C-alpha positions as CSV (number, residue, x, y, z in Angstrom):
1,M,83.5,66.1,111.1
2,L,86.4,66.7,108.8
3,T,89.9,67.0,110.3
4,R,92.2,69.8,109.2
5,Y,94.2,67.3,107.1
6,E,91.1,65.9,105.3
7,H,89.8,69.4,104.6
8,F,93.1,70.8,103.4
9,S,93.9,67.8,101.2
10,Y,90.4,67.7,99.8
11,M,90.4,71.4,98.9
12,I,93.9,71.2,97.3
13,S,92.8,68.1,95.3
14,C,89.6,69.9,94.1
15,V,91.6,73.0,93.0
16,S,94.1,70.8,91.1
17,R,91.3,68.7,89.5
18,H,89.4,71.8,88.4
19,I,92.5,73.5,87.0
20,Q,93.2,70.3,85.0
21,K,89.7,70.1,83.7
22,I,89.7,73.8,82.6
23,E,93.1,73.3,80.9
24,R,91.7,70.2,79.2
25,D,88.5,71.9,78.1
26,E,90.3,75.0,76.8
27,M,93.1,73.1,74.9
28,E,90.6,70.8,73.3
29,K,89.3,73.8,71.4
30,Y,92.6,73.7,69.5
31,G,92.8,69.9,69.4
32,H,95.6,69.7,72.0
33,K,96.0,68.1,75.4
34,G,95.4,70.1,78.6
35,A,98.8,69.1,79.9
36,Y,100.4,71.4,77.3
37,A,98.9,74.6,78.9
38,Q,101.3,74.9,81.7
39,Y,104.3,74.1,79.5
40,L,103.3,76.6,76.8
41,A,102.7,79.3,79.5
42,A,106.1,78.6,81.0
43,M,108.0,78.5,77.6
44,S,106.4,81.8,76.5
45,R,108.3,83.6,79.3
46,Y,111.6,82.4,77.9
47,P,111.8,83.5,74.2
48,Q,115.5,82.4,74.2
49,G,114.3,78.9,74.9
50,V,114.5,76.5,77.8
51,T,115.9,73.0,78.2
52,S,113.8,70.0,79.4
53,V,115.6,70.1,82.7
54,Q,114.6,73.7,83.2
55,L,111.0,73.0,82.1
56,C,110.9,70.2,84.8
57,E,112.0,72.7,87.4
58,I,109.8,75.6,86.2
59,C,106.6,73.4,86.0
60,D,107.5,71.1,88.9
61,K,107.0,68.1,86.7
62,D,109.0,64.9,86.4
63,K,111.3,64.1,83.6
64,A,109.1,61.5,82.0
65,A,106.0,63.8,81.8
66,V,108.1,66.7,80.3
67,S,109.8,64.4,77.8
68,R,106.4,63.0,76.6
69,A,104.8,66.4,76.3
70,V,107.9,67.9,74.6
71,T,108.0,65.1,72.0
72,E,104.2,65.4,71.4
73,M,104.4,69.2,71.1
74,E,107.3,68.9,68.7
75,D,105.4,66.4,66.6
76,R,102.4,68.9,66.5
77,G,104.6,71.7,65.4
78,L,104.3,73.8,68.6
79,I,108.0,73.7,69.5
80,V,111.4,73.1,67.9
81,R,114.5,71.8,69.6
82,K,117.8,73.5,68.9
83,S,120.9,71.5,69.9
84,D,124.6,71.8,69.3
85,N,124.9,68.0,70.0
86,D,122.6,65.1,69.7
87,S,121.1,65.4,73.2
88,H,117.3,66.1,73.1
89,Y,117.3,66.6,76.8
90,R,119.9,69.4,76.8
91,A,118.5,71.1,73.6
92,Q,116.9,74.5,73.8
93,I,113.2,74.3,73.3
94,L,111.6,77.2,71.5
95,L,108.0,77.9,70.6
96,T,107.2,78.0,66.9
97,A,104.8,80.7,65.5
98,E,101.9,78.3,66.1
99,G,103.2,77.5,69.6
100,R,103.4,81.3,70.4
101,K,99.8,81.8,69.2
102,L,98.6,78.9,71.3
103,A,100.6,80.2,74.3
104,E,98.9,83.6,73.9
105,F,95.5,81.9,73.9
106,V,96.5,79.9,77.1
107,F,97.7,83.2,78.8
108,D,94.5,85.0,77.9
109,R,92.2,82.2,79.1
110,A,94.3,81.6,82.2
111,Q,94.1,85.3,83.1
112,S,90.3,85.2,82.7
113,A,90.1,82.0,84.8
114,V,92.2,83.4,87.6
115,E,90.1,86.6,87.6
116,A,86.9,84.7,87.7
117,A,88.1,82.3,90.4
118,G,89.2,85.2,92.6
119,Q,85.9,87.0,92.5
120,G,85.0,88.4,95.9
121,L,88.6,88.6,97.1
122,T,90.0,92.0,97.9
123,D,93.6,92.8,97.0
124,S,94.5,92.3,100.7
125,D,92.7,88.9,100.8
126,R,94.6,87.9,97.7
127,A,98.0,89.0,99.1
128,V,97.4,87.0,102.4
129,F,96.2,84.0,100.4
130,Y,99.2,83.8,98.1
131,S,101.6,84.5,101.0
132,A,100.0,81.6,103.0
133,L,99.9,79.3,100.0
134,E,103.6,80.0,99.3
135,L,104.5,79.2,102.9
136,I,102.4,76.0,102.9
137,S,104.0,74.9,99.6
138,S,107.5,75.6,100.9
139,N,106.8,73.7,104.1
140,L,105.3,70.7,102.2
141,Q,108.3,70.7,99.9
142,K,110.6,70.5,102.9
143,L,108.5,67.7,104.5
144,S,108.6,65.7,101.3
145,R,112.4,65.9,101.2
146,E,113.1,65.5,104.9
147,G,110.1,63.6,106.2
148,I,107.5,64.5,108.8
149,P,108.9,65.3,112.2
150,T,107.3,63.6,115.2
151,L,105.2,66.3,116.9
152,N,103.2,64.3,119.4
153,K,103.4,61.1,121.4
154,R,100.6,59.3,119.4
155,S,102.1,56.8,117.0
156,V,101.2,53.5,115.4
157,E,103.1,50.5,116.7
158,K,104.9,48.5,114.0
């Protein structure tokens, strides 16, 4: 019998893995990496541009992952960096025409995937699900910062 922890972590892992596979499969159609999908979708919401720092926060990715992806997307002509100084990290990142076209593709495919994944859910089910997921995410974020409080007497001796 699965514990609540095992069931929860397994289901979250499955969702994440399937999202990454869908992103990879869809982006390969254009010869790009699946990891670009989330960045392109985020950048499309900011036509004035975003910095790498902001992209880290928006996508909840670490600095190294964002830096790699931004460099690769720049090399592929999907983005440009505009900077008043020599700092790539503080530069505004803007989508090129090709990047905007790819971001539109990502948006359309993501919208189709979300609709298909949510088949069978009522609007009420969806509202409860997202509310619960946001609460769980917020609680996990707090636990990852502050640690897990001791809730019971059972513990492992060191």
